[in-house]
ROTOR-655857 format. One record per atom (N, C-alpha, C): residue in one letter; y, x, z. Coordinates in steps of 0.2 Angstrom, whole numbers, plus 5000, padded with zeros to 4 digits. Layout:
<atoms>
aYXZ;...
</atoms>
This chain:
<atoms>
m499550055001;m500049995000;m500750054999;g500950044994;g501750094994;g502150084999;l502150035004;l502850015009;l502349995017;p502050035017;p501749965025;p502249965029;p502750005032;p502949985038;p503449935035;g503649925029;g504149875027;g504949905029;e504949955032;e505549975035;e505950045032;e505450075028;e505850145026;e505650125018;d506150185016;d506050195009;d506550245006;a506250295004;a506550335002;a507250314997;e507250264993;e507550264988;e508250214990;p508750244988;p509350194991;p509350124989;l509550054993;l509550004993;l510049974987;e510049954982;e510549924977;e510749844982;p511549824981;p511549744982;p511149704977;p511049664983;p510449624978;p511049564973;p510949554968;p511249524965;p511249444965;p511749414962;p512049354963;p511449304960;p511349254963;p510849204959;p511049174954;h510549154947;h510549134942;h510549074943;p510849034938;p511048954937;p510348944940;i509748944938;i509348904939;i508948934947;q509048984949;q509049004957;q509448934961;r510248944957;r510648894963;r510448834961;e510148794956;e510048744957;e509448734962;a508948764961;a508448774968;a508648774975;l508948824974;l509548844982;l509948774983;a510148734979;a510448664980;a509848604983;a509148614979;a508848564981;a508448564985;l508248634989;l507948634995;l508248605001;p508948635003;p509348585008;p509248515008;r509248495002;r509448415002;r508548405003;s508048425000;s507448405003;s507448395011;r507648465015;r507748455023;r508248425026;a508848395023;a509148365027;a509248295025;d509148285018;d509248225017;d508548185016;e508048205016;e507248185014;e506948195020;g507148225025;g506648265031;g506148295030;r506148325023;r505548365021;r505348415026;r504848435028;r504648515032;r504148555026;r503948535020;r503648555015;r503948545009;a503948595004;a504048584999;a503748644994;l503748624988;l503448654982;l503948674976;v504048734975;v504348764969;v504048774963;v504248764958;v503848794953;v504348824949;l504348904948;l504548934944;l504048984938;a504348984932;a504149034926;a504049104929;t503649134928;t503549204931;t504249234926;g504549294932;g505149314928;g505749284929;l505749214933;l506249194935;l506449204943;g506149224945;g506449274954;g506249214960;e505549194960;e505349154964;e505249174972;t505349254972;t505249274976;t505949294980;y506449304976;y507349314977;y507449244981;l507249214977;l507449134978;l507049114985;a506549124987;a506249114996;a506849154999;a506949235000;a507449245003;a508049225003;l508249194998;l508949184997;l508949095002;d508449065002;d508348995005;d508149015013;v507949075014;v507949095022;v508749095024;e508949125020;e509649165023;e510149075024;a509949025018;a510148975020;a510148925026;w509448945026;w509048905034;w509448925040;s509549005039;s509849035045;s510549025046;e510948995040;e511548995042;e511648925044;h511148875041;h511348805043;h511048795053;h510648835055;h510348815061;h510648865065;g511248935064;g511448965067;g511049015072;c510449035068;c509949085071;c509549105066;r509449175067;r508849215065;r508249165063;p507949145056;p507249125060;p506749195060;c505949165063;c505649195062;c505149175057;v505149235052;v504849215044;v504149245042;l503749215040;l503049235039;l502949225030;v502849275027;v502649295021;v501949285018;l501649255015;l500749255013;l500749255006;a500349315005;a500049324999;a499549354998;h499149334992;h498249364992;h498249434990;r498749464987;r498749534985;r499249574989;e499149634993;e499449664995;e500249704991;e500049714986;e500549734980;e501349674979;l501049614980;l501349544980;l501949554988;l501549574993;l501949584999;l502449634999;v502249684997;v502749744996;v503349724992;q503249694985;q503649684982;q504349624986;a504049584989;a504349544993;a504749575000;a504249625002;a504749665009;a505349695007;r505449724998;r505949764996;r506349704993;t506149664992;t506749594991;t507049584997;f506649555003;f507149555009;f507549615011;r507049665011;r507649735014;r508349735009;r508349725004;r508749704999;r509349675001;l509149595003;l509549555003;l509849555012;l509449605017;l509549615024;l509849675025;r510149705019;r510349775020;r510949775024;g511049835027;g511349855034;g511349805040;r510849765042;r510749725046;r510049735048;a509949735056;a509449745059;a508849695060;a508349715056;a507849645056;a507249695057;r506649665061;r506049705062;r505649675056;f505249695052;f504549685049;f503949695051;g503449635054;g502849655054;g502349645049;w501849675049;w501349705043;w500649655046;c500349625042;c499649595045;c499149625037;a499149665035;a498749675029;a498349765029;g497849765026;g497549825025;g497349855032;s497449895035;s497349925043;s497749895048;a498449875046;a498749835050;a498749775051;g498849755058;g498649685061;g499249665065;d499849665064;d500449655068;d500749585067;l500749545069;l501149485069;l501749455072;a501949515075;a502649515078;a503349545074;g503849515073;g504349525070;g504849485067;d505349515065;d505749445062;d505449405053;v505249465052;v504849445046;v504349475045;v503649445044;v502949465046;v502649455037;f502449505036;f502149505027;f501349525030;a500949455027;a500149435030;a499749435023;s499349465024;s498749445017;s498349395018;v498149355015;v497749315016;v497049315020;q496749375015;q496049405017;q496149415026;k496549475026;k496749465035;k496849435040;l497349375036;l497749335042;l497049275043;s496649265037;s496049225039;s495549225043;r495449305044;r494949305049;r495049265054;p494349265060;p494349225065;p494749245070;e494849335071;e495249345077;e495849345078;h496149365068;h496849345068;h497049285070;l496749225066;l496849175065;l496949135073;a496549165077;a496449145084;a497349155088;r497549225086;r498349245088;r498649195085;l498749175079;l499149125075;l499249065079;a499849055084;a500048985087;a500348945083;p500148885082;p500448845080;p501248825080;g501748845077;g502348845077;g502648885080;s502448965078;s502649035080;s502949045076;f503149025068;f503549035062;f504048975061;d504648985061;d505148945060;d505048935051;y505048975048;y505048975040;y504449015037;a503948985035;a503249005029;a503548995024;i503249065020;i503249075012;i502549065009;v502449035005;v501749045003;v501849064996;d501749134993;d501749154988;d501049144982;e501149134975;e500549114972;e500149074974;v500449014977;v500148954980;v499548914977;h499548924970;h499048884964;h498348914969;h498248964973;h497648994975;h497548944983;g498148894983;g498148884991;g497748834993;t497148794988;t496448764990;t495948794992;a496048854992;a495448894993;a495448895001;p494748895004;p494448875012;p495048935015;s495048995014;s495349065018;s496249025019;y496548995013;y497148985013;y497348925017;r496748875016;r496648815021;r496548815027;a496148895029;a496248895036;a496848905040;i497148945035;i497848985040;i498248905039;l498448885033;l498948815033;l498648775038;d498148745040;d497848715045;d498148735052;r498248795052;r498448805059;r499048825060;l499448835055;l500148885055;l500748835057;d500748775054;d501248715057;d501948755058;p502448795052;p503048815053;p503548745053;g504148775055;g504748725054;g504648715046;f504748755042;f504748745035;f504248775031;l503948735026;l503348775022;l503448775015;l503748825011;l503848835005;l503148865001;g503148834995;g502448854991;g502748874985;l502648934982;l503148984977;l502448954970;t502548944965;t501948954959;t502348954954;a501948994949;a502148984942;a501748934937;t501048934941;t500448884937;t500248834944;p500448784943;p500348734950;p499648694946;e499548684939;e499048644937;e498348694936;r497848674940;r497148734939;r496648694936;a496248734932;a495848724930;a495348674931;d495348694937;d494748654940;d494848584943;g495548564943;g495748494945;g496048494952;a495948564955;a496248554962;a496948544962;d497148504967;d497748474968;d498148514974;v498548544971;v499148604976;v499548564979;a499848514975;a500448474978;a500148434986;v499548434985;v499448394992;v499448424997;l499648504995;l499748535002;l500448535006;f500948504999;f501648515002;f501748445001;d501448395004;d501548315004;d501748294999;d501448324991;d501648294984;d502448304983;h502748354988;h503348354985;h503548404982;v503948414976;v504148464971;v504848464971;a505148524975;a505848504976;a506248534970;y505948584967;y506148594959;y505648624954;r505748614950;r505548644943;r505748674939;a505548734935;a505848754928;a505448784926;d504948784920;d504448814917;d504948844912;i504348884909;i504648964902;i505048934900;g504848854894;g505448824890;g506148844895;a506348824900;a506848804904;a507148884905;g506948934905;g507048994906;g507149024901;i506849004895;i507249044889;i507649004885;e507848944887;e508448904883;e508948904888;r508748954895;r509548964897;r509549034897;n509449064893;n509449134891;n509049184898;l508749164901;l508449204908;l507849244906;l507649204901;l506849244898;l507149264892;v506549294889;v506549314882;v506049274879;p506449254873;p505949204868;p505249254866;f504749224863;f504249264860;f503849214854;a503549244852;a503349214847;a502449244847;y502049204845;y501349224843;y500949204838;l500649244836;l500049224830;l499449214831;g499049164828;g498349144828;g497849174822;l497449204824;l496949224820;l496449174818;r496149164813;r495749104812;r494849154813;d494549094818;d494049144819;d493449094818;e492849094811;e492649054809;e491849054812;t491949104818;t491349104822;t490949034825;d490349004823;d490148964826;d489648974834;y490248964837;y490148984846;y489648944847;r489448874845;r488948844846;r488348864848;a488148924844;a487648954843;a487449004848;v488149024852;v488249084858;v488249054866;v488649024863;v488948994871;v488948904871;r488848884877;r489048814878;r489448804884;f489748754883;f490348734888;f490248674892;v490048694899;v489548614901;v490148604907;r490348524908;r490648494913;r490448504919;s490648544924;s490348534931;s490948494937;p490648484942;p491348464947;p491848524948;d491548574947;d492148624949;d492648654941;g492548614935;g492748624930;g492248664922;l492548694919;l492148704913;l491648754917;w491048774914;w490448814915;w490248844910;a490348894908;a489948934902;a489448964903;e488948944898;e488248974900;e488048974892;p487649034891;p487149064884;p486648984883;e486548984875;e486448944873;e485748934875;s485248984874;s484649024875;s484649094876;p484249134880;p484049204880;p484049244873;e483849204868;e483749214860;e484249184856;g484649154858;g485149104854;g484849064851;a485048994848;a484848954844;a484448974838;s483948944836;s483648994829;s484148954823;t484149014821;t484449004813;t483848994807;a483049014809;a482649024804;a482548974801;p482248974794;p482248914789;p481548864792;r481748814790;r481148764794;r480548774789;g479948764792;g479448764786;g478748734789;a478548694784;a477948654786;a477348674788;l476848654794;l476548704796;l475948634799;v475248634799;v474848604802;v474748604807;a474948554812;a474848564821;a474248504823;l473848544826;l473348514831;l473548514836;p473248444840;p473548424845;p473248474853;d472848504851;d472748534858;d472348594855;l472048654860;l471648704857;l470748704855;r470448644859;r469848624857;r470148614850;a470448574847;a470548554840;a470548604836;a471048654838;a471248694835;a470648744832;a470248754839;a469548804838;a469048764832;g469048684832;g468548654830;g468748664821;a469348664820;a469748674813;a469648744812;a469448804816;a469548854812;a468848864808;a468248824808;a467648834806;a467748784797;a468448764797;a468348714788;a469148714788;p469348704782;p470148704779;p470448674785;t470948704789;t471448664794;t471648594791;e471848594785;e472148514782;e471648454783;l471048474782;l470348434783;l470248404789;s470448454795;s470348414801;s470648344802;p470248284805;p470548234806;p471048224812;e471248274815;e471848274818;e472348304817;a472248344812;a472848374809;a473348334808;e473948344808;e474648324806;e475248384803;t475648354801;t476148424800;t476848404803;v476948474805;v477648484808;v478048524805;r478748524806;r479248564803;r479348594808;l479448664808;l479648724814;l480048774810;p480648784814;p480948864813;p480348934811;i480248944806;i479848994806;i480249074805;a480249114809;a480549184808;a480149224803;a479549224807;a479149294803;a478349274801;a478049224805;a477449184800;a477349164794;r476849194791;r476949204784;r475949204782;g475849194777;g475149184774;g474749134776;d474249144775;d473749084774;d473349074781;g472949044784;g472749024789;g473148994795;l473848984794;l474148974800;l474248904803;f474248874810;f474248824811;f474648824818;a474948764820;a475448764826;a475048714832;v475048744839;v474648704843;v475248704849;r475248674853;r475548674861;r475348704865;a475848754869;a475548794875;a475648724880;a474948724885;a474848684890;a474648724895;g475248704901;g475048754908;g475548814908;n475548864913;n475948914914;n475548984915;s475148994913;s474849064914;s474949114910;m475449094905;m475649154901;m476549134901;d476649104905;d477449114908;d477649164913;g477749224910;g477949284912;g477949344907;g478249394910;g478349454906;g478849454901;k478749494897;k479449504894;k479649434888;r479049404887;r479149354882;r478649304884;p478849264888;p478449234892;p478349164888;i477749124888;i477649074884;i477749014889;r478148954891;r478048914893;r477648844892;d477448824896;d477148734895;d477648704890;g477348684885;g477748644880;g478048674873;d478048754873;d478148794869;d477548794862;w477948784856;w477448784850;w477248854850;l476548874849;l476248924847;l475948924839;i476448964834;i476249004829;i475449024828;m474849004826;m474449044827;m474149064820;k473749124819;k473149124813;k472449144814;f472149104811;f471549094812;f471249164811;a470749194816;a470549274817;a469749264820;r469449214819;r468749194822;r468249264820;g468149274825;g467549344823;g467849434824;a468649414823;a468949474824;a468749524831;s468649584831;s468549614836;s468949624840;y468749654846;y469249664852;y469749714852;d469349774848;d469849824847;d470649794842;a470349764837;a470949724833;a471349684836;l471149664841;l471549614846;l471849644852;d471749714853;d471949724860;d472849744860;g472749714869;g473549694869;g473949634866;k473549604862;k473949544860;k473649464862;v474049424862;v474049354864;v473449324858;a472949304862;a472549264856;a472149194859;l471949134856;l471749094858;l470849114857;l470549114864;l469749134864;l469449064866;q468849074865;q468349044866;q467849064872;i467949044877;i467449064883;i466949024886;p466349024888;p465848994891;p466148944896;d465748874897;d466048844902;d465548784903;r465248794911;r464748754913;r464548694911;d465348644911;d465148584910;d465248564903;l465848594899;l465948564892;l465648614887;g465148664889;g464948714885;g465448774883;y465948744880;y466348804879;y467048784882;a467648824883;a468248804884;a468648854879;y469348824880;y469848854875;y470448874879;q470748944880;q471148964884;q471749014878;i472249034879;i472649074878;i472849124883;k472649184882;k472549254885;k472749304881;r472849364886;r473149424882;r472549464883;l472149484878;l471649524877;l471749604879;v471549624885;v471749704886;v471149724888;r471049824886;r470549844889;r470749894895;d470249874900;d470449934905;d469849954907;r469650034904;r469350074904;r468850054898;s468150034901;s467750014896;s467749924896;r468049914901;r467949824901;r468449784897;w468449734896;w468949694892;w469049634897;w469749614898;w469949564902;w470349514898;l470349454899;l470749404896;l471249394902;r471949434901;r472549424907;r473049364907;s473149344912;s473649304911;s474449334913;d474949314908;d475549354908;d475849334916;n475849274918;n476049244925;n475649294929;p476049334933;p475449354940;p475149304944;d475449244944;d475249204949;d474549164946;a474349174939;a473649154937;a473149204936;p472649174935;p471949214937;p472049254929;s471549304929;s471449334925;s470549344924;y470449354918;y469449344919;y469449394915;e468649414917;e468449474914;e467949434907;a468149484901;a467749444893;a467049464895;t466649424893;t465849434891;t465749424885;a465049444884;a464849454876;a464849394872;e464949324877;e465149254874;e465749244872;t466249264874;t466949264872;t467149294864;v467249234863;v467449224855;v468349234852;p468649274850;p469149274849;p469249194842;v469549164843;v469849104836;v470349124834;a470949134836;a471549144833;a472149184836;i472449224833;i472949274835;i473749234836;l473949234841;l474749224841;l475149254836;v475549214833;v476149254829;v476749254830;e476849184834;e477649174834;e477649124839;v478249114844;v478249054849;v478949024846;v478848964848;v479548934845;v479548874850;r480248894855;r480348844860;r480748774858;p480748724862;p480648664859;p481548644858;e481848704864;e482448704864;e482948734855;d482448764855;d482748814849;d482748764842;i482148704842;i482248664837;i482748614836;g483048594841;g483548524841;g484148564842;p484848524841;p485348524843;p485448544852;s486048564855;s486148564861;s486248494865;p486148494870;p486348444873;p486948404873;g487148344870;g487848324871;g488048314864;e487648344859;e487948354852;e487948284848;r488348254846;r488448164844;r488148194835;f487948134833;f487748134826;f488148064824;e488648084816;e488848034815;e488647964811;d487947984810;d487447944807;d486747954806;d486247904804;d485647924805;d485448014801;d485648004795;d485448054791;d485848124794;a486248134799;a486548184801;a485948204807;a485848154811;a485248154814;a484548184812;a484348154808;a483748204804;a484048264801;r484548284800;r484548344797;r484648384804;a484948384810;a484848414816;a484348434817;f483848394817;f483148414817;f482648434815;g482848444808;g482448484802;g481848404800;l482148354800;l481748284798;l481748264791;e481348234788;e481548204782;e481648144784;e481648104790;e481648024790;e482148034798;p482447994800;p482947974807;p482447974812;p482648004816;p482248004822;p482147924826;r481547914828;r481547834833;r481147854837;t480947804843;t480547824848;t479847814846;g479447854846;g478847894843;g478847954840;r478347964837;r478248044834;r478448044826;v479048094825;v479248084818;v479348174817;g478848164813;g478848254808;g478448284812;g477948254817;g477648294822;g478148304829;h478548274829;h478948294837;h478948234838;l479048224845;l478948154851;l479848144851;f479948074852;f480748064852;f480648004856;f481248004860;f481347954866;f482047944863;c482247864859;c482747854860;c482947784863;l483547804866;l483547754872;l484347734871;e484247644871;e484947624870;e485047564876;a484447554881;a484747504885;a484447534892;p484647494896;p484547534905;p483847524905;g483647574909;g482847554911;g482447624913;p482447654907;p481947724906;p482247784912;l483047764911;l483447824915;l483147814923;v482547844928;v482447804933;v482647854939;a482947904938;a483347954944;a483847984938;p484148044941;p484748074937;p484548114932;d483748144934;d483548184928;d482748164927;r482648094928;r481948074927;r481948014922;i481448024918;i481447974913;i480547934912;r480747874913;r480047834911;r479947834904;s479447854902;s479147854895;s479047774893;p479547774888;p479647704881;p478947684878;l478547724879;l477647754875;l477247724881;p476647704876;p475947714883;p475847754884;a475547774890;a475547844892;a474847904890;q474447844888;q474047884882;q474147914877;e474747894872;e474847924868;e475248014868;r475348034874;r475548094875;r474948134876;r475248204871;r474748244870;r474848304874;p474348354876;p474448404882;p475048464879;g475248474884;g475948504884;g476648474881;e476448424878;e476948404873;e477848374876;t478148394872;t478748384875;t479248324870;a479748304873;a480248244870;a480848264869;f481148244863;f481848254861;f482048194864;v482648174868;v482948124869;v483448094867;l483648064865;l484348034861;l484547964865;v485247974866;v485447894870;v486247854864;r486147804867;r486747774862;r486947704868;p487147714871;p487447674877;p487647624873;p487647554878;p488047504873;p488847504873;g489047514867;g489747514865;g489847584863;e489447634863;e489447674859;e489347674852;p489547694847;p489547674840;p488947744839;t488747794840;t488447844838;t487947874844;w487247914841;w486847934842;w487048014846;r486848024853;r486848084857;r486348104858;t486248184858;t485548214862;t485748234867;l485048234873;l485248244879;l484748304880;g484448334875;g483948394874;g483248384876;v482848414879;v482148414880;v481848404887;a481448354885;a481048314891;a480448364891;r480148364898;r479348374898;r479048344903;y478648324903;y478148284907;y477848324913;l477848284920;l477748294927;l477148264928;d476548284927;d475948264929;d475948234935;e476148284942;e476248244949;e476648194949;e477048164944;e477748124945;e477448044941;g477248074935;g477148024930;g477648014927;l478348064927;l478848064925;l479148114919;w479448104914;w479848144913;w480348184914;a480448244915;a481048284918;a481448314912;c482048274913;c482548294907;c483248334912;p483348384911;p483948434913;p484548404910;g484448394905;g485148364901;g485448324902;i485048264905;i485348194906;i486048214910;d486748184908;d487448204909;d487648124913;h488148134917;h488448094921;h488448014918;a488848034911;a488947964908;a488447934906;a487847964904;a487047934902;a486947894907;y486847924913;y486447914919;y486947834922;r487747844921;r487947774925;r487947724919;a487647724913;a487647674908;a486847654906;l486547694908;l485847684905;l485247684914;g485547724918;g485247734924;g485047674929;s484547684934;s484547624938;s484647634946;g485147694946;g485347704951;g486247744949;r486447764957;r487247784956;r487147844959;g486647884959;g486647954960;g486948004956;a487048054959;a487248134952;a486848184955;s486448204959;s485948244959;s485448264957;r485248314954;r484548334952;r484048334956;s483448324953;s482848334959;s482848414959;l482648424966;l482448494969;l481848504965;p481748594962;p481348614960;p480648634966;a480148614963;a479548624967;a479548684973;g479448664979;g479348714983;g480048724986;s480648714983;s481248744987;s481348684993;r481148644996;r481148605002;r480748645006;e480248665004;e479948705009;e480148775011;r480548805006;r480848865007;r481448865012;a481848795012;a482448785015;a482048765022;r481448735024;r481348725031;r481248795036;a480948845029;a480848915033;a481448945035;l481948935031;l482648945032;l482848915037;v482848865039;v483048815046;v482648855051;e482048875051;e481648895055;e481948955058;e482149005053;e482349075056;e483149085058;l483549015055;l484249015058;l484149005065;l483648955066;l483448935075;l483348985079;q483249045077;q482949115080;q483449155077;r483749155074;r484149215071;r484749205066;p485449185069;p485449185078;p485249155082;a485149145087;a484849075093;a485449035092;a484948985093;a485548915093;a486048915098;g486648895096;g487348925099;g487648975097;a487449015092;a487949065092;a488249045085;f488749085082;f489349075076;f489049085071;v489249065064;v489149085057;v489849075055;e490049135054;e490749155051;e490649135041;r491049115038;r491149115031;r492049105030;d492449145026;d492849135023;d493449125027;g493349155033;g493749135039;g493749065042;r493149055041;r493048985047;r492348995049;r492348965055;r491548985059;r491448915062;c490748915060;c490348865063;c489748875068;r489348815074;r489148855078;r488448805077;i487848825078;i487248815076;i487048775082;v487048705082;v486848655089;v486048645089;g485748645084;g485048625084;g484748615077;r484148595078;r484048545073;r484048475071;a484248455065;a484348395064;a483748355064;d483848285064;d483248235063;d482948245055;g483248255049;g482948245045;g482748325042;g482648375048;g482348435045;g482948485044;g483648455042;g484248515043;g484348535050;l485048555050;l485448595055;l486048535058;r486148525065;r486748525067;r487248555067;i487848555066;i488248615067;i488848595070;d489448635072;d489948605076;d490448665074;g491148645076;g491648705074;g491748745082;g491448725087;g491448775093;g491948725097;p492148755104;p492748725106;p493448705103;g493748655102;g494248645099;g494048635091;g493548655088;g493448655080;g493048575080;f492948575073;f492748515070;f492048485073;a492148415072;a491648375076;a490948415073;e490348375078;e489648395075;e489448355068;r489148385064;r488748365059;r488348385056;t488048375050;t487148395048;t487448425041;v486948485042;v487048525035;v486248505034;s486148465028;s485548435028;s484948485025;l484348485025;l483848515021;l484048515014;t484248485011;t484148475003;t484848495002;d485548515004;d485948565005;d485748625004;l485348655012;l485148715010;l484648725005;a484248685001;a483748704998;a484148694991;w484748674990;w485048704983;w485348764984;v485648794987;v485748844990;v485348914986;i484848894990;i484148934988;i483948924981;v484148874978;v483948854970;v484548914968;a485048914971;a485648944966;a485449014968;r485149044974;r485149114975;r484549114971;d484149074969;d483749104964;d484049114956;d484349074954;d484849084949;d485249144948;v485549154953;v485949214953;v485349284952;g484749284956;g484349344954;g484049324949;k484149294942;k483949284937;k484449294933;n484949264932;n485449274926;n486149314929;g486149334936;g486649374939;g487349324940;g487849354943;g488449314944;g488549314952;p489049284955;p489149254961;p488749174965;l488649194970;l488349144975;l488949104976;d489149054975;d489549014977;d489748934976;e490048914977;e490048824978;e489948814971;q490248834966;q490348834959;q489548814957;r489348884958;r488448884952;r488248824958;v488048824963;v487648774969;v487848704963;n488448674963;n488648624960;n488548614953;r488548654949;r488248664943;r487648654942;l487048674945;l486648674946;l486148604950;r486548584953;r486548524956;r486448454955;y487248454950;y487548374950;y487448374942;l487248314940;l487448314931;l487948354930;e488048354923;e488648384920;e489148314919;g489548344919;g490148284921;g490148254926;t489848264931;t489948214938;t490748244939;p491048214942;p491748204946;p491448234950;r492148284954;r492248314958;r492248254964;a492348204965;a492448154970;a491748144972;a491348154968;a490648134969;a490148164974;t490348224973;t490048294975;t490248314983;r489648344988;r489748344993;r489948414996;w490548424997;w490948474998;w490948535003;i490948495010;i491048515017;i490148535018;d489748495017;d489048525017;d488748585014;t489048585008;t488848645002;t489148705006;g489848705008;g490048775009;g489748785016;w489448745020;w489248775026;w488648805026;a488348765021;a487548785018;a487548855015;l488148875011;l488148935009;l488048985015;a488548975019;a488649015026;a487949025028;l487848985030;l487248975035;l486549015032;a486449005025;a485949045020;a485949105020;a486849135021;a487049195021;a486949245028;a486949215032;a486849235038;a486049265039;v485549225035;v484949255036;v484549295031;h485149275023;h485149325017;h485949355014;p486049395017;p486749435015;p486649435007;a487349445005;a487549444998;a486949514996;g486649514992;g486349584988;g485849594991;e485549544996;e484749554999;e484249484995;g483749494994;g483249434991;g483149384997;
</atoms>
C-alpha cells in the first residue's frame, strides 16, 4: 500500500480544485436529501472520471459546516488502492488542518481517527466487526457500492448505522439482477452517466469500431440462465458434431448384433436404419447399437449408457489383433448359453482379460470360449446428434433438418431415434423427470429420447435435450427441462432438480462429521459472518443459529448440504470456484428466477461443508 498511514506524503499537496458543474449539482442534491426529506442514506451515480471520491469529501465538509463540528468519517472500499486514492483526496481538501487518519487494511487494524479508511475484507472479519459499534461514525462512504450486495458488505452495513451513509458507483445495474439501491432506501440523490459527462465537456468523447465475427459460438459455448444471471458452459468436451450424417443398420441390443454377424446385417429381422454423424467409420460390416450400462464409463474416452456404438463385425478375429481395443464379445452364460458384453480386451503377461474401463465395474478373464464378435470403431453421444436445449424450430422441416431426419419428429421412433413431443400438461411429473407417453415395452436397452415441447400458446417447437431412462424410478431423467417448460407442462411448482444417487448419503456422513468436528456449539465462519452448530435437525440436516445476539435458530437441510457436495464434485471435474452461483446453477432449472431459490441455507451449507473440507481438499 503506497500510503499506509494516510498522513505522510513526500510530494507537496496542491490546493484542491473547485468542484465542476456536475459535482456542484450533486453537492446541492445531497443536503436537500438530508434536510428536506430526512434521508440518512443516499446513492450517487457518477460515471468514471467525474470525481465521485472528491464529491464525497466535499459533502463531508458540507455536513461539518451544517452541524458545526468535525464528523467521524469511515471510507469503505474493496481494494486498498482505492483507499490510498481516497486518503490523498481527503488530505488535499484538509491541507493545513490537523486530522488523524486511521487504517483498517492490510496489516493495520486501527478504527480510531477523524477519517478511517477500511477495506471490506479486513473490516468484515468477525474480530473487527465486533469492534464496530453501531453509530460510531457520523458519516460513512462506500466506494464502488455495486459490490454492496455481497455478504461481506452486508455484514458491515447491517452493523454500521452511521448518521449518514453515502454510496458511490458508476455502474449500479448488476448483471445478476441484485438491487443495490435497496441498500439506500431506493433513494438515488443524483445521477450523471457517461453521456452527461461528455455533453458537458467533462469527459472525452469516444468512438468504437465493431468487427464482424461470423463464428457460430453455439457449437462452442452455451449461455444458461441461472438464478444468478448467465452461466457460460461448453457445449460438450468434444464440441457439437459437425461430421456428415450417414445411414447405418441399427440393431436393438448386443444379442441381436451378435446374431446378425452370421448373416448379412440388413437381412436381420430386428434391423432398422439410423442416421448418425459419422466422423471416421467407413467400409463394409458396419452397424450401430446402443451401449447399455456403465461398465465402460471411465478412462479417457468413456462410453456412457445410451451412447451409440458404431462397430464393425470381426467374428473370429485373433486376440492379438484386438489387443487394447474395445470389442463386442461373446462369453459363456450358465442360464442363457451365451451372453454378450462390451469390454476392452487386454493382455496381462500370458493371460487375456475382458477389462471394464469403469474402475467400479468388474473385469473377467477370457477363456477359450470367449469369441470376438465386433470391434468398436466410433462412439456417438446422443447430445451430439441434435441441437442444444432451448433451440427453437421455425417449422417442422427445420426440426427435421436439425436432427438429420427425412421427416419431422413426432412422439415415437423416427429415423431410428426416439422422440417425446409434448404439448399438454401431464408427462413432466417432476422438475427433471418425464413419464413416457409411450408404453414401457417399446423402450429398448440403453435407448435415449429427444424431448421437444410446444406449450399451449407457443407457435414453435423447442428442444429440451436428451432424456435417459431410470430403471429404479420408472421415469426418464431430462436435465434440459427449463423453468418455463415445467411451469407450462409440469404437475408441480418446484424448481429444484433431483439429487444424483448417493449424494444424500454423503450429506448424512457430512452431518455426522460436523457434529463431531467441530463439536456441537462451536462456531463456523464464512465471509465475515458466523453461525453456531446447535445440533441435528429432525429431517437429518443441522440446526444452526448466530450465537448470542445473532440470528435465530434455523435448519440447514440435508438437501442443501447434498447440493453443495454435488457442486464440489463439479468443481473437481470442471474446475472453478465452489460458490452459491455454482450450487444454484446445478440445483435449479434453467431460467429459475432468483426469488424462487433458497439463498440463506445455500450460503450456510457452503460454510458448513467448508469446515470439513476446506477449499482445495477433496
